[in-house]
KOLGUFI-93783 format. One line per 10 residues: their letters; for each residue z, y, x of C-alpha. Coordinates in Angstrom, 1 decimal, decimal comma, padded with zeros to 4 digits. Layout:
# KOLGUFI-93783
A = Z:Y:X | ...
END
This chain:
# KOLGUFI-93783
XXXXXXXXXX = 058,9:-008,4:011,6 | 059,6:-004,7:011,1 | 056,0:-003,9:011,9 | 054,8:-006,4:009,3 | 057,1:-004,8:006,7 | 055,7:-001,3:007,4 | 052,2:-002,7:007,2 | 052,8:-004,3:003,9 | 054,3:-001,1:002,5 | 051,2:000,8:003,7
XXXXXXXXXX = 048,9:-001,7:002,1 | 050,8:-001,5:-001,2 | 050,5:002,3:-001,1 | 046,8:002,1:-000,5 | 046,4:-000,4:-003,4 | 048,4:001,9:-005,6 | 045,9:004,7:-004,9 | 043,2:002,7:-006,7 | 043,9:003,5:-010,3 | 042,3:005,1:-013,4
XXXXXXXXXX = 042,0:008,4:-011,6 | 039,8:006,9:-009,0 | 037,2:005,9:-011,5 | 034,5:008,6:-011,4 | 032,1:009,5:-014,2 | 028,9:011,1:-012,9 | 027,8:013,6:-015,6 | 024,3:014,4:-016,5 | 021,9:013,9:-013,6 | 024,6:013,6:-010,9
XXXXXXXXXX = 024,0:009,8:-010,7 | 020,4:010,5:-009,6 | 021,5:012,9:-006,9 | 024,1:010,5:-005,7 | 021,8:007,4:-005,5 | 018,2:008,8:-005,4 | 016,9:005,5:-003,9 | 017,7:003,7:-007,2 | 015,2:005,9:-009,1 | 012,4:006,7:-006,6
XXXXXXXXXX = 012,7:003,9:-004,0 | 013,6:006,0:-001,0 | 014,1:009,6:000,2 | 011,4:009,2:002,8 | 007,9:010,6:002,5 | 007,1:007,8:000,0 | 009,9:009,0:-002,3 | 008,9:012,6:-001,9 | 005,3:011,9:-003,0 | 006,6:009,7:-005,8
XXXXXXXXXX = 008,0:012,9:-007,5 | 004,4:014,2:-007,9 | 003,3:010,8:-009,3 | 006,0:010,9:-011,9 | 004,9:014,3:-013,3 | 001,2:013,4:-013,1 | 001,8:010,1:-014,9 | 003,3:012,1:-017,8 | 000,0:014,0:-018,1 | -002,0:010,8:-017,7
XXXXXXXXXX = -000,1:009,3:-020,6 | -001,3:012,2:-022,7 | -004,9:011,4:-021,5 | -004,4:007,7:-022,5 | -003,3:008,8:-025,9 | -006,5:010,9:-026,2 | -005,0:014,4:-026,0 | -005,7:015,5:-022,4 | -008,9:015,8:-020,5 | -007,9:017,8:-017,4
XXXXXXXXXX = -005,0:017,7:-014,9 | -004,6:020,2:-012,1 | -002,3:019,6:-009,1 | -001,5:022,4:-006,7 | 000,4:022,3:-003,4 | 001,7:025,8:-003,1 | 002,3:027,7:000,1 | 006,1:027,0:000,0 | 005,4:023,2:-000,4 | 006,4:023,4:-004,1
XXXXXXXXXX = 004,1:021,4:-006,5 | 002,5:022,5:-009,7 | 001,1:020,0:-012,2 | -000,6:021,4:-015,3 | -002,5:019,7:-018,1 | -004,3:020,5:-021,3 | -002,4:018,0:-023,5 | -000,4:018,7:-026,6 | 002,5:020,2:-024,7 | 006,0:018,7:-024,6
XXXXXXXXXX = 007,7:019,3:-028,0 | 009,9:022,4:-028,1 | 011,7:021,8:-031,4 | 015,4:020,9:-031,7 | 016,1:017,3:-030,9 | 018,5:016,3:-033,7 | 020,8:014,0:-031,8 | 021,5:016,4:-028,9 | 021,0:019,7:-030,8 | 018,9:021,1:-027,9
XXXXXXXXXX = 015,1:021,7:-027,5 | 013,2:018,5:-026,9 | 011,7:019,8:-023,7 | 015,2:020,5:-022,3 | 016,3:017,0:-023,3 | 013,3:015,5:-021,5 | 014,2:017,3:-018,2 | 018,0:016,9:-018,3 | 018,8:013,6:-019,8 | 017,9:010,2:-018,4
XXXXXXXXXX = 016,0:007,7:-020,6 | 014,8:010,5:-022,9 | 011,1:010,7:-023,8 | 008,3:009,7:-026,1 | 007,8:006,2:-024,6 | 010,4:004,1:-026,5 | 008,6:003,7:-029,8 | 008,4:006,1:-032,7 | 004,7:006,9:-032,2 | 004,9:009,2:-029,2
XXXXXXXXXX = 002,7:007,0:-027,1 | 001,0:003,7:-027,7 | 000,7:002,9:-024,0 | 002,5:004,4:-021,1 | 002,9:003,9:-017,3 | 006,4:005,2:-017,3 | 008,6:002,6:-018,9 | 012,1:004,0:-018,5 | 011,7:007,6:-019,5 | 013,4:008,8:-016,3
XXXXXXXXXX = 010,4:010,5:-014,6 | 010,8:014,2:-015,6 | 014,6:014,2:-015,4 | 014,7:012,4:-012,0 | 012,2:014,9:-010,6 | 014,4:017,7:-012,0 | 017,5:016,2:-010,5 | 016,0:015,9:-007,0 | 014,5:019,3:-006,9 | 016,0:022,5:-005,5
XXXXXXXXXX = 014,5:024,1:-008,7 | 012,1:023,2:-011,4 | 010,3:025,4:-013,9 | 008,5:024,2:-017,0 | 006,1:026,1:-019,2 | 004,8:024,7:-022,5 | 001,8:026,1:-024,4 | 002,2:025,0:-028,0 | 001,8:026,3:-031,5 | 000,4:029,6:-030,2
XXXXXXXXXX = 003,3:030,4:-027,9 | 004,2:029,9:-024,2 | 007,7:028,6:-023,8 | 009,6:028,5:-020,5 | 012,8:027,1:-019,0 | 014,1:026,9:-015,4 | 016,6:024,4:-013,8 | 018,3:024,4:-010,5 | 019,3:021,0:-009,1 | 019,1:019,6:-012,6
XXXXXXXXXX = 021,2:022,4:-014,2 | 019,8:024,6:-017,0 | 019,5:028,2:-015,8 | 018,7:029,7:-019,2 | 017,9:028,7:-022,8 | 014,3:027,9:-023,6 | 012,5:031,2:-024,3 | 009,1:032,5:-025,4 | 007,3:034,3:-022,5 | 003,8:034,9:-024,1
XXXXXXXXXX = 001,2:033,9:-026,6 | -001,8:031,6:-026,1 | -004,5:029,8:-028,0 | -004,3:026,8:-025,6 | -002,0:023,8:-025,4 | -000,5:021,9:-022,5 | 002,3:021,6:-020,0 | 002,8:023,2:-016,6 | 005,6:022,0:-014,3 | 006,4:023,5:-010,9
XXXXXXXXXX = 009,1:022,1:-008,7 | 010,4:022,4:-005,1 | 012,0:019,2:-003,7 | 015,5:019,4:-002,5 | 015,6:019,6:001,3 | 019,2:018,3:001,4 | 018,1:015,0:-000,2 | 014,7:014,2:001,4 | 014,1:013,5:005,0 | 011,1:015,9:005,0
XXXXXXXXXX = 009,7:018,1:002,2 | 006,2:018,6:003,6 | 003,5:017,1:001,3 | 000,6:015,3:002,8 | -002,7:016,3:001,1 | -004,5:013,0:001,9 | -001,7:010,9:000,5 | -001,9:012,7:-002,8 | -005,7:012,7:-002,7 | -005,8:008,9:-002,5
XXXXXXXXXX = -003,4:008,4:-005,4 | -005,1:011,0:-007,7 | -008,6:009,6:-007,0 | -007,4:006,1:-008,0 | -005,8:007,5:-011,2 | -009,1:009,2:-012,1 | -011,0:006,0:-011,6 | -008,6:004,2:-013,9 | -008,7:006,9:-016,7 | -012,4:007,2:-017,7
XXXXXXXXXX = -013,5:010,8:-018,2 | -010,2:012,3:-017,1 | -010,8:015,2:-014,6 | -008,1:015,6:-011,9 | -008,3:018,5:-009,4 | -006,1:018,7:-006,3 | -005,8:022,1:-004,5 | -003,8:022,9:-001,3 | -003,0:026,6:-000,9 | -001,2:026,1:002,5
XXXXXXXXXX = -004,0:026,3:005,0 | -006,0:029,5:005,6 | -009,0:027,9:004,1 | -007,9:026,4:000,7 | -008,7:022,7:000,3 | -009,7:021,2:-003,0 | -011,0:018,0:-004,4 | -012,0:017,1:-008,0 | -012,1:013,6:-009,3 | -014,0:012,9:-012,5
XXXXXXXXXX = -015,6:009,5:-013,2 | -017,4:008,9:-016,4 | -018,0:005,3:-015,3 | -014,3:004,7:-014,8 | -013,6:001,4:-013,0 | -017,3:000,6:-012,6 | -017,4:003,6:-010,2 | -014,1:002,4:-008,7 | -015,8:-000,9:-007,7 | -018,9:000,9:-006,3
XXXXXXXXXX = -016,5:003,1:-004,2 | -014,6:000,1:-002,8 | -018,0:-001,6:-002,0 | -019,4:001,4:-000,2 | -018,8:-000,2:003,2 | -020,6:-003,4:002,2 | -024,0:-004,3:000,9 | -023,9:-005,2:-002,8 | -025,8:-008,4:-003,7 | -027,0:-006,9:-007,0
XXXXXXXXXX = -027,4:-003,4:-008,2 | -025,5:-003,5:-011,5 | -021,7:-003,6:-011,7 | -020,7:-006,2:-014,2 | -018,5:-004,6:-016,9 | -016,5:-006,1:-019,7 | -014,4:-004,1:-022,2 | -012,7:-005,1:-025,4 | -009,5:-005,2:-027,4 | -007,6:-008,3:-028,2
XXXXXXXXXX = -004,3:-008,4:-030,0 | -003,7:-004,7:-029,4 | -004,4:-005,1:-025,7 | -007,2:-003,0:-024,3 | -009,0:-004,9:-021,5 | -011,4:-003,5:-018,9 | -012,9:-005,6:-016,1 | -015,5:-004,5:-013,5 | -016,8:-006,7:-010,7 | -019,6:-006,9:-008,1
XXXXXXXXXX = -020,2:-009,3:-005,2 | -021,1:-008,0:-001,7 | -022,4:-009,7:001,4 | -018,9:-010,1:002,9 | -016,6:-013,0:002,7 | -013,3:-011,5:001,6 | -012,0:-011,1:-001,9 | -010,9:-007,6:-003,0 | -009,5:-007,9:-006,5 | -007,0:-005,4:-007,8
XXXXXXXXXX = -005,1:-005,5:-011,1 | -003,5:-002,6:-013,0 | -001,3:-002,3:-016,1 | -001,3:001,1:-017,8 | -002,7:002,5:-014,6 | 000,1:001,0:-012,5 | -001,1:-001,3:-009,7 | 000,4:-004,8:-009,8 | 000,2:-006,0:-006,2 | 001,5:-009,5:-007,1
XXXXXXXXXX = -000,9:-009,8:-010,0 | 000,4:-011,6:-013,1 | -000,9:-012,9:-016,4 | -003,9:-010,5:-016,6 | -005,1:-011,7:-013,1 | -004,6:-015,3:-014,1 | -006,8:-014,7:-017,2 | -009,5:-013,1:-015,1 | -009,6:-016,0:-012,6 | -009,7:-018,6:-015,3
XXXXXXXXXX = -012,5:-016,9:-017,2 | -014,6:-016,3:-014,0 | -014,3:-019,9:-012,9 | -015,0:-021,5:-016,3 | -017,9:-019,2:-017,3 | -019,8:-019,7:-014,0 | -019,3:-023,4:-013,7 | -020,5:-023,9:-017,3 | -023,5:-021,7:-016,6 | -024,2:-023,5:-013,3
XXXXXXXXXX = -024,2:-027,0:-015,0 | -026,2:-025,9:-018,0 | -028,9:-024,4:-015,7 | -028,9:-027,3:-013,2 | -027,4:-025,5:-010,3 | -024,8:-028,3:-010,2 | -025,6:-031,9:-010,9 | -023,2:-034,4:-012,5 | -022,1:-035,8:-009,1 | -021,4:-032,3:-007,7
XXXXXXXXXX = -017,9:-030,9:-007,6 | -017,1:-027,8:-009,6 | -017,2:-024,5:-007,8 | -013,7:-023,4:-007,1 | -012,3:-020,0:-007,8 | -012,2:-019,3:-004,1 | -015,9:-020,1:-003,9 | -016,8:-017,8:-006,7 | -014,6:-015,0:-005,5 | -016,1:-014,9:-001,9
XXXXXXXXXX = -017,3:-011,4:-001,3 | -016,1:-010,2:-004,7 | -014,8:-006,7:-005,5 | -013,1:-006,4:-008,9 | -010,8:-004,2:-010,9 | -008,8:-005,6:-013,9 | -007,2:-002,9:-016,0 | -005,2:-003,6:-019,1 | -003,5:-001,2:-021,5 | -000,6:-002,8:-023,3
XXXXXXXXXX = 002,1:-001,3:-025,6 | 005,1:-003,1:-024,2 | 004,4:-004,4:-020,7 | 007,0:-006,8:-019,2 | 007,2:-006,7:-015,5 | 008,9:-009,2:-013,3 | 011,4:-007,3:-011,2 | 012,2:-003,6:-011,1 | 009,3:-002,8:-008,8 | 006,7:-003,5:-011,6
XXXXXXXXXX = 004,7:-005,7:-009,2 | 003,8:-008,6:-011,5 | 002,9:-008,6:-015,2 | 004,7:-011,3:-017,3 | 003,1:-010,8:-020,7 | 001,5:-014,2:-021,6 | -000,7:-012,5:-024,2 | -002,3:-010,5:-021,4 | -003,8:-013,7:-020,0 | -005,2:-014,6:-023,4
XXXXXXXXXX = -006,7:-011,1:-024,0 | -008,4:-010,9:-020,6 | -009,7:-014,5:-020,7 | -011,1:-014,0:-024,2 | -012,8:-010,6:-023,7 | -014,2:-011,6:-020,3 | -015,5:-015,1:-021,3 | -017,4:-013,8:-024,3 | -019,0:-010,8:-022,5 | -019,7:-012,6:-019,2
XXXXXXXXXX = -021,6:-015,4:-021,0 | -023,8:-012,8:-022,7 | -024,3:-011,0:-019,3 | -025,4:-014,1:-017,5 | -027,8:-015,0:-020,2 | -029,4:-011,6:-020,1 | -029,4:-011,4:-016,2 | -030,4:-014,8:-014,9 | -031,4:-013,3:-011,5 | -027,9:-011,9:-010,9
XXXXXXXXXX = -026,4:-015,2:-012,1 | -028,5:-017,1:-009,5 | -027,4:-014,8:-006,6 | -023,7:-015,3:-007,4 | -024,0:-019,1:-007,9 | -026,0:-019,6:-004,7 | -023,5:-017,6:-002,7 | -020,7:-019,7:-004,2 | -022,5:-022,9:-003,4 | -022,8:-021,8:000,3
XXXXXXXXXX = -019,1:-020,9:000,2 | -018,3:-024,3:-001,2 | -020,2:-026,0:001,7 | -018,4:-023,9:004,2 | -015,1:-024,8:002,6 | -015,8:-028,5:002,8 | -016,8:-028,0:006,5 | -013,6:-026,1:007,2 | -011,3:-028,7:005,5 | -010,3:-030,2:008,8
XXXXXXXXXX = -009,7:-026,8:010,4 | -007,6:-025,9:007,3 | -005,5:-029,0:007,8 | -004,7:-027,8:011,3 | -003,6:-024,5:009,8 | -001,5:-026,3:007,3 | 000,3:-028,4:009,8 | 002,5:-025,8:011,3 | 005,8:-027,7:011,5 | 006,0:-028,7:015,1
XXXXXXXXXX = 007,4:-032,1:014,4 | 004,2:-033,1:012,6 | 001,5:-031,0:014,1 | -000,5:-030,5:017,2 | 001,3:-029,1:020,3 | 001,6:-025,4:020,7 | -001,4:-023,8:022,5 | -001,3:-024,3:026,3 | -001,8:-020,6:027,1 | 001,4:-019,8:025,1
XXXXXXXXXX = 004,4:-019,1:027,3 | 007,1:-019,8:024,6 | 010,6:-018,6:024,6 | 013,6:-021,0:024,8 | 015,5:-019,8:021,7 | 014,8:-021,5:018,4 | 016,4:-018,8:016,4 | 013,5:-017,0:014,8 | 015,5:-013,9:014,0 | 015,9:-013,1:017,7
XXXXXXXXXX = 012,5:-014,3:018,9 | 009,4:-012,2:019,4 | 005,9:-012,9:020,5 | 003,6:-010,5:022,5 | -000,1:-010,9:021,8 | -001,5:-009,6:025,1 | -005,0:-008,6:026,1 | -006,4:-010,6:029,1 | -005,0:-012,9:031,7 | -004,0:-010,1:034,1
XXXXXXXXXX = -001,7:-008,4:031,7 | -000,6:-011,8:030,4 | 000,5:-012,7:033,9 | 002,6:-009,6:034,3 | 004,1:-010,0:030,9 | 005,1:-013,6:031,5 | 006,9:-012,5:034,7 | 008,5:-009,5:033,1 | 009,7:-011,0:029,8 | 013,1:-012,2:028,8
XXXXXXXXXX = 012,4:-015,9:028,7 | 015,1:-016,6:026,1 | 013,7:-014,5:023,3 | 010,2:-013,3:024,3 | 007,0:-015,4:024,1 | 003,7:-014,4:025,5 | 000,3:-015,3:024,1 | -002,6:-014,0:026,2 | -006,0:-013,6:024,4 | -009,3:-014,0:026,2
XXXXXXXXXX = -011,5:-011,1:025,2 | -012,0:-009,9:021,6 | -011,2:-012,2:018,7 | -013,8:-012,9:016,0 | -014,2:-010,1:013,4 | -013,0:-011,9:010,3 | -014,6:-009,3:008,1 | -018,0:-010,7:009,0 | -017,3:-014,4:009,1 | -016,8:-017,4:006,8
XXXXXXXXXX = -013,6:-019,4:006,9 | -015,2:-022,4:008,8 | -016,3:-020,1:011,7 | -013,0:-018,3:011,7 | -011,0:-021,5:012,0 | -013,2:-022,7:014,8 | -012,3:-019,7:016,9 | -010,0:-020,7:019,7 | -008,0:-017,5:019,8 | -007,4:-017,5:016,1
XXXXXXXXXX = -006,4:-021,2:016,1 | -003,9:-020,4:018,9 | -002,3:-017,6:016,9 | -002,1:-019,7:013,7 | -000,4:-022,5:015,5 | 001,9:-020,3:017,5 | 003,2:-018,3:014,4 | 003,8:-021,5:012,4 | 003,2:-019,9:008,9 | -000,2:-021,3:008,0
XXXXXXXXXX = -002,7:-019,0:006,2 | -003,9:-018,0:002,8 | -002,5:-020,2:000,0 | -000,7:-022,3:002,6 | 001,1:-019,4:004,1 | 004,9:-019,9:004,2 | 006,9:-017,0:005,6 | 010,0:-019,3:006,0 | 008,1:-021,1:008,8 | 007,6:-018,0:010,9
XXXXXXXXXX = 008,7:-018,8:014,4 | 009,1:-015,1:015,6 | 010,7:-012,2:013,8 | 008,5:-009,7:015,7 | 004,8:-010,1:016,4 | 003,9:-007,4:018,9 | 000,3:-006,5:019,7 | 000,2:-005,2:023,3 | -003,2:-003,9:024,3 | -004,6:-001,4:026,8
XXXXXXXXXX = -004,4:002,3:025,8 | -008,2:002,7:025,7 | -011,1:002,1:023,3 | -011,4:-001,6:024,0 | -007,6:-002,0:023,5 | -007,8:-000,1:020,2 | -010,7:-002,3:019,1 | -008,8:-005,5:019,9 | -005,7:-004,3:018,0 | -007,9:-003,5:015,0
XXXXXXXXXX = -009,5:-006,9:015,1 | -006,0:-008,5:015,2 | -004,7:-006,3:012,3 | -007,8:-007,2:010,3 | -007,1:-010,9:010,8 | -003,4:-010,5:009,8 | -004,3:-008,4:006,7 | -006,9:-010,8:005,4 | -005,2:-014,1:006,2 | -001,4:-013,4:006,6
XXXXXXXXXX = -000,8:-010,1:004,7 | 002,9:-010,9:004,1 | 003,5:-010,7:007,9 | 002,7:-007,0:007,5 | 004,3:-006,4:004,1 | 007,6:-007,9:005,3 | 007,6:-005,8:008,5 | 007,0:-008,5:011,2 | 004,0:-006,8:012,9 | 004,3:-004,2:015,6
XXXXXXXXXX = 002,2:-002,2:018,0 | 003,5:-001,8:021,5 | 003,3:001,6:023,1 | 002,6:001,4:026,8 | 002,8:004,6:028,8 | -000,3:006,5:029,8 | 001,0:008,1:032,9 | 003,5:007,5:035,7 | 004,7:010,5:037,6 | 006,4:010,1:041,0
XXXXXXXXXX = 008,0:012,9:042,9 | 010,5:012,8:045,8 | 011,1:009,0:045,2 | 011,9:009,6:041,5 | 009,5:008,6:038,7 | 008,9:009,4:035,1 | 006,7:007,8:032,4 | 004,7:009,7:029,9 | 003,3:008,3:026,7 | 001,0:011,2:025,9
XXXXXXXXXX = -000,7:014,2:027,5 | 001,8:016,6:025,9 | 004,8:014,5:027,2 | 003,2:014,6:030,7 | 002,8:018,4:030,5 | 006,5:018,8:029,5 | 007,7:016,6:032,4 | 005,5:018,5:034,9 | 007,0:021,8:033,6 | 010,5:020,4:034,1
XXXXXXXXXX = 010,0:019,0:037,6 | 007,6:021,7:038,8 | 003,9:021,5:039,4 | 003,2:021,1:043,1 | 001,5:019,0:045,7 | 004,4:016,5:045,8 | 003,5:015,2:042,3 | 001,8:011,8:042,3 | 000,3:011,2:038,8 | -001,1:007,7:038,0
XXXXXXXXXX = -003,2:007,3:034,8 | -002,9:003,7:033,6 | -006,3:002,4:032,6 | -004,8:-000,9:031,5 | -001,6:-003,0:031,3 | -002,8:-005,0:034,3 | -002,2:-002,0:036,5 | 001,5:-002,2:035,9 | 003,6:-004,7:037,9 | 006,1:-006,8:036,0
XXXXXXXXXX = 009,1:-004,5:036,6 | 007,1:-001,4:035,3 | 005,9:-003,4:032,3 | 009,4:-004,4:031,4 | 010,9:-001,0:031,9 | 008,3:000,8:029,8 | 007,0:-001,6:027,2 | 009,1:-004,8:026,8 | 012,7:-003,8:027,3 | 014,2:-003,7:023,8
XXXXXXXXXX = 016,6:-000,9:025,0 | 013,8:001,4:026,2 | 010,5:000,4:024,6 | 008,7:002,1:021,8 | 007,3:000,0:019,0 | 005,4:001,1:016,0 | 005,9:-001,1:012,9 | 002,7:-001,7:010,9 | 003,3:-001,3:007,1 | 001,3:-001,3:003,9
XXXXXXXXXX = 002,3:000,9:001,0 | 001,5:-001,0:-002,3 | 000,4:002,4:-003,8 | -002,3:002,6:-001,1 | -003,5:-001,0:-001,0 | -007,0:-000,3:-002,3 | -007,4:002,4:000,3 | -006,2:000,1:003,1 | -008,8:-002,5:001,9 | -011,5:000,1:001,9
XXXXXXXXXX = -010,6:001,2:005,4 | -010,9:-002,3:006,8 | -014,3:-002,7:005,0 | -015,5:000,6:006,4 | -014,4:000,0:010,0 | -015,1:-003,6:010,3 | -018,1:-004,1:008,0 | -021,8:-004,1:008,7 | -022,7:-000,7:007,3 | -023,0:002,0:010,0
XXXXXXXXXX = -023,1:005,1:007,9 | -019,8:004,8:006,2 | -018,1:003,9:009,5 | -019,7:007,0:011,2 | -018,5:009,2:008,4 | -015,0:007,8:008,5 | -014,8:008,4:012,3 | -016,1:011,9:011,9 | -013,5:012,7:009,2 | -010,6:011,2:011,1
XXXXXXXXX = -011,5:012,0:014,7 | -009,2:015,0:014,7 | -006,2:012,7:014,3 | -007,0:010,6:017,4 | -005,3:011,4:020,7 | -005,7:010,0:024,2 | -009,0:008,3:023,5 | -011,0:007,3:026,6 | -014,7:007,8:026,1
END
């Protein structure tokens, strides 16, 4: 009883400590430093690069408003970033409400900017006015120079705090803004910028902002790297770029542009000889991975215009079914870009546009201009419609196979594939499936596994390259049917992540060229037919060891040449060393396979992920690597060969 009394008194004292004095107010930008993930998503590499995008987007807004034609981005030797533009320059006059220069307000106060009405910008990618101030808050230091009204103004901040009042440091006949900042190493996991990551984003931004010239320069290497992106054709050239790994079915990119209800609409599209749809939508230069009303308007216009044309010109008879949207979008690459004054996004991630008027605008502009284009280009119209009719026939032929894919609930579908060694647990959260190359490795894996939670699905040879096949042929492939049935989710429009039977899908192939090719074929299939498996983090690559070193009845495993060298240095390089180079998983017995590659306590898994910001580049990579054209693939391999290790040739 006495112990209970003391405990109650202690609890009462602790409760008493929670009073008014415990309520903290975070002044200025402290809230950003305290919870950076709320403002930039994460403090990983993605968040680090997001700082650059925030400052660049401010300059792009100037370009969209018609006042900026050039943006320069520099990665400096100390990994600081400089972004400069030739826009109007951030205002330097006194902001009446705060009594401080406007440029200082922009960099030190959240939700301050020219994007909330009042005529600063008609359209803007940055909705919340937090970009500049957040970058300032998360930087070790930031310096801004504004060229405006014949003078150069400068101010410096350290971790969001003003170092000195805005001052004039020179005279100029130019206008623009120059921002240099160094990310805070105490906040980010790493403060090393990746040139290629920035290059991909800046190229995309230049495509979406016709005539804007963006230059990226890296001063860190001995030989300075630089790329300039300038596309007078805008999104037309974007489509050509995305189609470079394919063969276009007609030379001219179809382009529609117009303004409806104060919404500027741009659409560019071109069909290729492939079978996959690559359609990307943007709002004020922000990618919308989940689409939205502008994408809905695009699809409705495309389907109606082509069906009306096909019937009017006797490609379809009265008894024929209409061509579906899927039929018409087979092998289609398209960009939909709208500029809208007050975009409404569903969710904080800006992934889906909710403005109903955007659908009306896109549908109206596109319908009118597409009808005119088809009338003026009957040969192109015929090519597109004939491809769609072939797709329609394949869709009908594949209907039964699709039904198999739909019926994934085990109580109402076909039995699981015979080659699958399933696990006994029915709790998907703890279950995982290994996709294994070949019967030999499959046998070892079945013996090695934890039967309660680990399932094994061996594949016979290489699966079909889905980048080069229609849906009917894909769903006839035995290996693909086995995976669809085993996973339980269905594919495409019938995909349901709630029916996934395994929390982890682990690709386990040999560490050689054939193994890498099989893994790429599998990833292509997942990306094209079950992308949510990757987006939601369910797909992994196993990392089997390359070497086994035995010495004096002790052994070590090495996963790279460098790791082997380190182990040899530690144990000594002498004649007692027995080094085995694994050519394949089949060379390992069950115990070795478990110890190195399947034991959750010891194994190394690489999770496959897709960054929404890089989705168009991911699509292009699959097109390039798995498409028919040799030259783009050869160029890609030459440019990326230096990043490849342990490649058997």
